[in-house]
MIGUVEX-640105 format. One record per residue: x, z, y of N, C-alpha, C in turn; residue number from 1; residue in one letter. Coordinates in nm, 4 decimals, padded with zeros to 6 digits, always signed. Layout:
rec nxx:X; nzz:Z; nyy:Y; caxx:X; cazz:Z; cayy:Y; cxx:X; czz:Z; cyy:Y; n:NUM; res:A
...
***
This chain:
rec nxx:+01.8065; nzz:+03.1933; nyy:+04.1202; caxx:+01.8173; cazz:+03.2738; cayy:+03.9822; cxx:+01.8867; czz:+03.1382; cyy:+03.9285; n:1; res:M
rec nxx:+01.9761; nzz:+03.1985; nyy:+03.8371; caxx:+02.1015; cazz:+03.0930; cayy:+03.7533; cxx:+01.9796; czz:+03.0599; cyy:+03.6322; n:2; res:A
rec nxx:+01.9927; nzz:+02.9367; nyy:+03.5754; caxx:+01.9386; cazz:+02.8926; cayy:+03.4668; cxx:+02.0468; czz:+02.8747; cyy:+03.3618; n:3; res:I
rec nxx:+01.9924; nzz:+02.9388; nyy:+03.2478; caxx:+02.1018; cazz:+02.9549; cayy:+03.1091; cxx:+02.1350; czz:+02.8518; cyy:+03.0435; n:4; res:P
rec nxx:+02.2108; nzz:+02.7810; nyy:+03.0702; caxx:+02.2268; cazz:+02.6314; cayy:+03.0186; cxx:+02.2918; czz:+02.6197; cyy:+02.8446; n:5; res:F
rec nxx:+02.3080; nzz:+02.7442; nyy:+02.8234; caxx:+02.3717; cazz:+02.7444; cayy:+02.6746; cxx:+02.2986; czz:+02.7417; cyy:+02.5818; n:6; res:T
rec nxx:+02.1449; nzz:+02.8095; nyy:+02.6031; caxx:+02.1000; cazz:+02.7579; cayy:+02.4903; cxx:+02.0249; czz:+02.6445; cyy:+02.4819; n:7; res:P
rec nxx:+01.9891; nzz:+02.5763; nyy:+02.6054; caxx:+01.9512; cazz:+02.4342; cayy:+02.6389; cxx:+02.0348; czz:+02.3531; cyy:+02.5693; n:8; res:I
rec nxx:+02.1491; nzz:+02.3534; nyy:+02.5835; caxx:+02.2722; cazz:+02.2704; cayy:+02.5362; cxx:+02.2863; czz:+02.2848; cyy:+02.3749; n:9; res:A
rec nxx:+02.2748; nzz:+02.4280; nyy:+02.3154; caxx:+02.2794; cazz:+02.4350; cayy:+02.2166; cxx:+02.1629; czz:+02.3481; cyy:+02.1473; n:10; res:A
rec nxx:+02.0305; nzz:+02.3751; nyy:+02.1717; caxx:+01.8868; cazz:+02.3066; cayy:+02.1187; cxx:+01.9237; czz:+02.1470; cyy:+02.1392; n:11; res:A
rec nxx:+01.9750; nzz:+02.0946; nyy:+02.2411; caxx:+02.0327; cazz:+01.9284; cayy:+02.2409; cxx:+02.0931; czz:+01.9185; cyy:+02.1707; n:12; res:A
rec nxx:+02.2373; nzz:+01.9655; nyy:+02.1187; caxx:+02.2926; cazz:+01.9240; cayy:+02.0405; cxx:+02.2813; czz:+01.9417; cyy:+01.9170; n:13; res:L
rec nxx:+02.1994; nzz:+02.0294; nyy:+01.8802; caxx:+02.1280; cazz:+02.0098; cayy:+01.7338; cxx:+02.0189; czz:+01.9235; cyy:+01.7013; n:14; res:R
rec nxx:+01.9445; nzz:+01.8810; nyy:+01.8123; caxx:+01.8683; cazz:+01.7645; cayy:+01.7889; cxx:+01.9334; czz:+01.6272; cyy:+01.8059; n:15; res:Y
rec nxx:+02.0595; nzz:+01.6265; nyy:+01.8468; caxx:+02.1278; cazz:+01.4965; cayy:+01.8767; cxx:+02.2164; czz:+01.4951; cyy:+01.7611; n:16; res:G
rec nxx:+02.2363; nzz:+01.6064; nyy:+01.6837; caxx:+02.2860; cazz:+01.5700; cayy:+01.5367; cxx:+02.2024; czz:+01.5248; cyy:+01.4402; n:17; res:V
rec nxx:+02.0631; nzz:+01.5626; nyy:+01.4299; caxx:+01.9555; cazz:+01.5451; cayy:+01.3778; cxx:+01.9452; czz:+01.4342; cyy:+01.3901; n:18; res:V
rec nxx:+01.9161; nzz:+01.3555; nyy:+01.4965; caxx:+01.8918; cazz:+01.2329; cayy:+01.5121; cxx:+01.9997; czz:+01.1186; cyy:+01.4917; n:19; res:A
rec nxx:+02.1504; nzz:+01.1585; nyy:+01.5153; caxx:+02.2413; cazz:+01.0563; cayy:+01.4537; cxx:+02.2458; czz:+01.0611; cyy:+01.2946; n:20; res:A
rec nxx:+02.2222; nzz:+01.1649; nyy:+01.2462; caxx:+02.2207; cazz:+01.1448; cayy:+01.0997; cxx:+02.1246; czz:+01.0465; cyy:+01.0305; n:21; res:L
rec nxx:+02.0371; nzz:+01.0506; nyy:+01.1304; caxx:+01.8639; cazz:+00.9769; cayy:+01.0739; cxx:+01.9134; czz:+00.8369; cyy:+01.1053; n:22; res:A
rec nxx:+01.9815; nzz:+00.8191; nyy:+01.1939; caxx:+02.0269; cazz:+00.6888; cayy:+01.2542; cxx:+02.1406; czz:+00.6111; cyy:+01.1504; n:23; res:Y
rec nxx:+02.1886; nzz:+00.7050; nyy:+01.1272; caxx:+02.3222; cazz:+00.6571; cayy:+01.0304; cxx:+02.2717; czz:+00.6495; cyy:+00.9148; n:24; res:A
rec nxx:+02.1417; nzz:+00.7045; nyy:+00.8403; caxx:+02.0885; cazz:+00.6938; cayy:+00.7037; cxx:+02.0128; czz:+00.5686; cyy:+00.7420; n:25; res:A
rec nxx:+01.9447; nzz:+00.5478; nyy:+00.8322; caxx:+01.8541; cazz:+00.4022; cayy:+00.8404; cxx:+01.9646; czz:+00.3073; cyy:+00.8129; n:26; res:A
rec nxx:+02.0822; nzz:+00.2985; nyy:+00.8977; caxx:+02.1606; cazz:+00.1787; cayy:+00.9241; cxx:+02.2246; czz:+00.1591; cyy:+00.7446; n:27; res:R
rec nxx:+02.2409; nzz:+00.2900; nyy:+00.6782; caxx:+02.3051; cazz:+00.2482; cayy:+00.5377; cxx:+02.2292; czz:+00.1928; cyy:+00.4472; n:28; res:R
rec nxx:+02.0748; nzz:+00.2299; nyy:+00.4654; caxx:+01.9717; cazz:+00.2134; cayy:+00.3797; cxx:+01.9364; czz:+00.0461; cyy:+00.3322; n:29; res:A
rec nxx:+01.9794; nzz:-00.0056; nyy:+00.1956; caxx:+01.9557; cazz:-00.0870; cayy:+00.1786; cxx:+01.8112; czz:-00.1521; cyy:+00.1658; n:30; res:R
rec nxx:+01.7624; nzz:-00.2805; nyy:+00.1768; caxx:+01.6105; cazz:-00.2814; cayy:+00.1031; cxx:+01.5783; czz:-00.2781; cyy:-00.0323; n:31; res:P
rec nxx:+01.5063; nzz:-00.2395; nyy:-00.0861; caxx:+01.4441; cazz:-00.2224; cayy:-00.2375; cxx:+01.3292; czz:-00.2653; cyy:-00.2783; n:32; res:Q
rec nxx:+01.3331; nzz:-00.3180; nyy:-00.4055; caxx:+01.1874; cazz:-00.3268; cayy:-00.4764; cxx:+01.1261; czz:-00.2235; cyy:-00.4602; n:33; res:R
rec nxx:+00.9755; nzz:-00.2187; nyy:-00.4323; caxx:+00.8590; cazz:-00.1129; cayy:-00.4477; cxx:+00.8065; czz:-00.1271; cyy:-00.6040; n:34; res:I
rec nxx:+00.8330; nzz:-00.0287; nyy:-00.6752; caxx:+00.7409; cazz:-00.0497; cayy:-00.7967; cxx:+00.6191; czz:-00.0022; cyy:-00.7853; n:35; res:H
rec nxx:+00.5337; nzz:-00.0912; nyy:-00.8331; caxx:+00.4122; cazz:-00.0639; cayy:-00.8301; cxx:+00.3588; czz:+00.0675; cyy:-00.8628; n:36; res:P
rec nxx:+00.4104; nzz:+00.0981; nyy:-00.9931; caxx:+00.3396; cazz:+00.2679; cayy:-01.0667; cxx:+00.3901; czz:+00.3460; cyy:-00.9617; n:37; res:E
rec nxx:+00.5147; nzz:+00.3769; nyy:-00.9333; caxx:+00.5579; cazz:+00.4507; cayy:-00.8281; cxx:+00.4725; czz:+00.4722; cyy:-00.7128; n:38; res:A
rec nxx:+00.4356; nzz:+00.3531; nyy:-00.6633; caxx:+00.3493; cazz:+00.3553; cayy:-00.5345; cxx:+00.2077; czz:+00.4257; cyy:-00.5753; n:39; res:E
rec nxx:+00.1631; nzz:+00.3667; nyy:-00.6926; caxx:+00.0334; cazz:+00.4252; cayy:-00.7303; cxx:+00.0306; czz:+00.5646; cyy:-00.7549; n:40; res:A
rec nxx:+00.1281; nzz:+00.6330; nyy:-00.8239; caxx:+00.1636; cazz:+00.7840; cayy:-00.8216; cxx:+00.1634; czz:+00.8616; cyy:-00.7127; n:41; res:A
rec nxx:+00.2052; nzz:+00.8040; nyy:-00.6106; caxx:+00.2257; cazz:+00.8665; cayy:-00.4674; cxx:+00.0877; czz:+00.8783; cyy:-00.4167; n:42; res:M
rec nxx:+00.0261; nzz:+00.7433; nyy:-00.4462; caxx:-00.1356; cazz:+00.7316; cayy:-00.3423; cxx:-00.2242; czz:+00.8495; cyy:-00.4288; n:43; res:E
rec nxx:-00.1896; nzz:+00.8706; nyy:-00.5269; caxx:-00.3164; cazz:+00.9595; cayy:-00.6351; cxx:-00.2811; czz:+01.1073; cyy:-00.5926; n:44; res:L
rec nxx:-00.1266; nzz:+01.1277; nyy:-00.5435; caxx:-00.1023; cazz:+01.2633; cayy:-00.5130; cxx:-00.1982; czz:+01.3326; cyy:-00.3789; n:45; res:M
rec nxx:-00.2836; nzz:+01.4576; nyy:-00.4767; caxx:-00.3652; cazz:+01.5505; cayy:-00.3496; cxx:-00.2562; czz:+01.5793; cyy:-00.2304; n:46; res:P
rec nxx:-00.3268; nzz:+01.6459; nyy:-00.1178; caxx:-00.2850; cazz:+01.7088; cayy:-00.0294; cxx:-00.2201; czz:+01.7923; cyy:-00.0371; n:47; res:Q
rec nxx:-00.1191; nzz:+01.8984; nyy:+00.0214; caxx:-00.0592; cazz:+02.0169; cayy:-00.0225; cxx:+00.0545; czz:+02.0329; cyy:-00.0950; n:48; res:G
rec nxx:+00.0847; nzz:+02.1059; nyy:-00.1450; caxx:+00.2050; cazz:+02.1490; cayy:-00.2531; cxx:+00.1138; czz:+02.2112; cyy:-00.3756; n:49; res:V
rec nxx:+00.2136; nzz:+02.1218; nyy:-00.5121; caxx:+00.1489; cazz:+02.2011; cayy:-00.6337; cxx:+00.2780; czz:+02.2211; cyy:-00.7233; n:50; res:T
rec nxx:+00.2820; nzz:+02.3505; nyy:-00.7827; caxx:+00.3777; cazz:+02.3590; cayy:-00.8864; cxx:+00.3146; czz:+02.3898; cyy:-01.0228; n:51; res:V
rec nxx:+00.3735; nzz:+02.3482; nyy:-01.1048; caxx:+00.3520; cazz:+02.3413; cayy:-01.2417; cxx:+00.4403; czz:+02.3454; cyy:-01.3330; n:52; res:G
rec nxx:+00.4274; nzz:+02.3797; nyy:-01.4784; caxx:+00.5133; cazz:+02.3598; cayy:-01.6023; cxx:+00.4532; czz:+02.3386; cyy:-01.6940; n:53; res:H
rec nxx:+00.5183; nzz:+02.2663; nyy:-01.7885; caxx:+00.4837; cazz:+02.2063; cayy:-01.9163; cxx:+00.6282; czz:+02.2477; cyy:-01.9779; n:54; res:A
rec nxx:+00.6308; nzz:+02.3012; nyy:-02.1430; caxx:+00.7222; cazz:+02.3195; cayy:-02.2324; cxx:+00.8503; czz:+02.2391; cyy:-02.1483; n:55; res:P
rec nxx:+00.9303; nzz:+02.3497; nyy:-02.1559; caxx:+01.0977; cazz:+02.2751; cayy:-02.1209; cxx:+01.0799; czz:+02.2202; cyy:-01.9757; n:56; res:G
rec nxx:+00.9861; nzz:+02.2342; nyy:-01.8908; caxx:+01.0372; cazz:+02.1967; cayy:-01.7651; cxx:+00.9414; czz:+02.2228; cyy:-01.6791; n:57; res:Q
rec nxx:+00.9751; nzz:+02.1916; nyy:-01.5506; caxx:+00.8724; cazz:+02.2435; cayy:-01.4231; cxx:+00.8712; czz:+02.1366; cyy:-01.3146; n:58; res:M
rec nxx:+00.7542; nzz:+02.1200; nyy:-01.2767; caxx:+00.7058; cazz:+01.9740; cayy:-01.1822; cxx:+00.6717; czz:+02.0311; cyy:-01.0845; n:59; res:N
rec nxx:+00.6714; nzz:+01.9342; nyy:-00.9546; caxx:+00.6277; cazz:+01.9972; cayy:-00.8201; cxx:+00.5853; czz:+01.8581; cyy:-00.7576; n:60; res:A
rec nxx:+00.4975; nzz:+01.8947; nyy:-00.6789; caxx:+00.4535; cazz:+01.7524; cayy:-00.5992; cxx:+00.4159; czz:+01.7957; cyy:-00.4490; n:61; res:T
rec nxx:+00.4329; nzz:+01.7335; nyy:-00.3360; caxx:+00.3913; cazz:+01.7497; cayy:-00.2223; cxx:+00.3426; czz:+01.6356; cyy:-00.1413; n:62; res:G
rec nxx:+00.2492; nzz:+01.6488; nyy:-00.0759; caxx:+00.2235; cazz:+01.5444; cayy:+00.0110; cxx:+00.1564; czz:+01.5957; cyy:+00.1415; n:63; res:R
rec nxx:+00.1756; nzz:+01.5422; nyy:+00.2798; caxx:+00.1546; cazz:+01.5678; cayy:+00.3895; cxx:+00.1266; czz:+01.4352; cyy:+00.4638; n:64; res:V
rec nxx:+00.0167; nzz:+01.3861; nyy:+00.5309; caxx:-00.0465; cazz:+01.2887; cayy:+00.5959; cxx:-00.0619; czz:+01.3565; cyy:+00.7381; n:65; res:T
rec nxx:+00.0005; nzz:+01.2994; nyy:+00.8514; caxx:-00.0362; cazz:+01.3394; cayy:+00.9753; cxx:-00.0408; czz:+01.2360; cyy:+01.0380; n:66; res:R
rec nxx:-00.1344; nzz:+01.1836; nyy:+01.1658; caxx:-00.1516; cazz:+01.1173; cayy:+01.2320; cxx:-00.0876; czz:+01.1663; cyy:+01.3965; n:67; res:R
rec nxx:-00.0432; nzz:+01.0670; nyy:+01.4608; caxx:+00.0149; cazz:+01.1280; cayy:+01.6107; cxx:-00.0358; czz:+01.0001; cyy:+01.6951; n:68; res:L
rec nxx:-00.0210; nzz:+01.0513; nyy:+01.8187; caxx:-00.0888; cazz:+00.9788; cayy:+01.9130; cxx:-00.0257; czz:+00.9853; cyy:+02.0386; n:69; res:R
rec nxx:+00.0388; nzz:+00.8913; nyy:+02.1034; caxx:+00.1322; cazz:+00.9472; cayy:+02.2384; cxx:-00.0073; czz:+00.9333; cyy:+02.3595; n:70; res:L
rec nxx:-00.0127; nzz:+01.0362; nyy:+02.3649; caxx:-00.1414; cazz:+01.0150; cayy:+02.5024; cxx:-00.2584; czz:+00.9844; cyy:+02.4523; n:71; res:G
rec nxx:-00.3645; nzz:+01.0003; nyy:+02.5192; caxx:-00.5095; cazz:+00.9806; cayy:+02.4773; cxx:-00.5387; czz:+00.8494; cyy:+02.4622; n:72; res:P
rec nxx:-00.4466; nzz:+00.7667; nyy:+02.5186; caxx:-00.4868; cazz:+00.5796; cayy:+02.5131; cxx:-00.3774; czz:+00.5374; cyy:+02.4732; n:73; res:Q
rec nxx:-00.2746; nzz:+00.5997; nyy:+02.4194; caxx:-00.1348; cazz:+00.5563; cayy:+02.3728; cxx:-00.1125; czz:+00.5142; cyy:+02.2348; n:74; res:G
rec nxx:-00.0094; nzz:+00.4523; nyy:+02.1756; caxx:-00.0141; cazz:+00.3898; cayy:+02.0794; cxx:-00.0054; czz:+00.5187; cyy:+01.9475; n:75; res:P
rec nxx:-00.0904; nzz:+00.4914; nyy:+01.8482; caxx:-00.0676; cazz:+00.5765; cayy:+01.7448; cxx:+00.0310; czz:+00.5622; cyy:+01.6032; n:76; res:G
rec nxx:+00.0409; nzz:+00.6582; nyy:+01.5234; caxx:+00.1309; cazz:+00.6030; cayy:+01.4433; cxx:+00.0377; czz:+00.7296; cyy:+01.2930; n:77; res:M
rec nxx:+00.0960; nzz:+00.6678; nyy:+01.1728; caxx:+00.0616; cazz:+00.7634; cayy:+01.0851; cxx:+00.1766; czz:+00.7962; cyy:+00.9773; n:78; res:E
rec nxx:+00.1921; nzz:+00.9410; nyy:+00.9582; caxx:+00.2962; cazz:+00.9737; cayy:+00.8315; cxx:+00.2498; czz:+01.0114; cyy:+00.7681; n:79; res:I
rec nxx:+00.3126; nzz:+00.9728; nyy:+00.6452; caxx:+00.2855; cazz:+01.0045; cayy:+00.5080; cxx:+00.3840; czz:+01.0297; cyy:+00.4246; n:80; res:D
rec nxx:+00.3848; nzz:+01.1679; nyy:+00.3914; caxx:+00.5403; cazz:+01.1903; cayy:+00.3457; cxx:+00.4895; czz:+01.2312; cyy:+00.1875; n:81; res:L
rec nxx:+00.5347; nzz:+01.1901; nyy:+00.1088; caxx:+00.4906; cazz:+01.2574; cayy:-00.0556; cxx:+00.6210; czz:+01.2617; cyy:-00.1059; n:82; res:S
rec nxx:+00.6255; nzz:+01.3649; nyy:-00.2102; caxx:+00.7531; cazz:+01.3685; cayy:-00.3028; cxx:+00.6886; czz:+01.4175; cyy:-00.4464; n:83; res:A
rec nxx:+00.7764; nzz:+01.3789; nyy:-00.5397; caxx:+00.7611; cazz:+01.4300; cayy:-00.6878; cxx:+00.8981; czz:+01.4541; cyy:-00.7202; n:84; res:L
rec nxx:+00.8957; nzz:+01.6024; nyy:-00.7994; caxx:+00.9877; cazz:+01.6699; cayy:-00.8464; cxx:+01.0009; czz:+01.7332; cyy:-00.9828; n:85; res:A
rec nxx:+01.1076; nzz:+01.7187; nyy:-01.0429; caxx:+01.1188; cazz:+01.7501; cayy:-01.2099; cxx:+01.2364; czz:+01.8173; cyy:-01.2098; n:86; res:R
rec nxx:+01.2296; nzz:+01.9421; nyy:-01.2648; caxx:+01.3434; cazz:+02.0202; cayy:-01.3058; cxx:+01.3386; czz:+02.0130; cyy:-01.4633; n:87; res:L
rec nxx:+01.4427; nzz:+01.9798; nyy:-01.5483; caxx:+01.4368; cazz:+01.9815; cayy:-01.7085; cxx:+01.5597; czz:+02.0383; cyy:-01.7591; n:88; res:R
rec nxx:+01.5508; nzz:+02.1532; nyy:-01.7803; caxx:+01.6608; cazz:+02.2206; cayy:-01.8501; cxx:+01.6599; czz:+02.2437; cyy:-01.9890; n:89; res:V
rec nxx:+01.7598; nzz:+02.1610; nyy:-02.0522; caxx:+01.7680; cazz:+02.1708; cayy:-02.2091; cxx:+01.9273; czz:+02.2076; cyy:-02.2555; n:90; res:R
rec nxx:+01.9179; nzz:+02.2815; nyy:-02.3675; caxx:+02.0224; cazz:+02.3406; cayy:-02.4368; cxx:+02.0866; czz:+02.2401; cyy:-02.5276; n:91; res:R
rec nxx:+02.2025; nzz:+02.2084; nyy:-02.5033; caxx:+02.2860; cazz:+02.1298; cayy:-02.5707; cxx:+02.3779; czz:+02.1805; cyy:-02.6679; n:92; res:T
rec nxx:+02.4262; nzz:+02.1398; nyy:-02.7751; caxx:+02.5050; cazz:+02.2041; cayy:-02.8609; cxx:+02.6365; czz:+02.1880; cyy:-02.8457; n:93; res:A
***
């Protein structure tokens, strides 16, 4: 029975491109100062996604925290992804 390599190659190529882009972005990133106010705001965000609005703007927040372990006794890591977004539309003259 023949093994169809085309779908496997397509998936490997897709993951390879994503990994190459992540590597390139990490190489180009410059060290920056961490703003304490922004860090505190990120820590106060609740888990999940929230969307709200105020007069003239729309706000969204999202936070996901996951713990990963490689094997039962292997090394572990915690991933904390948080984002703040604001969309403001104003009419100009």
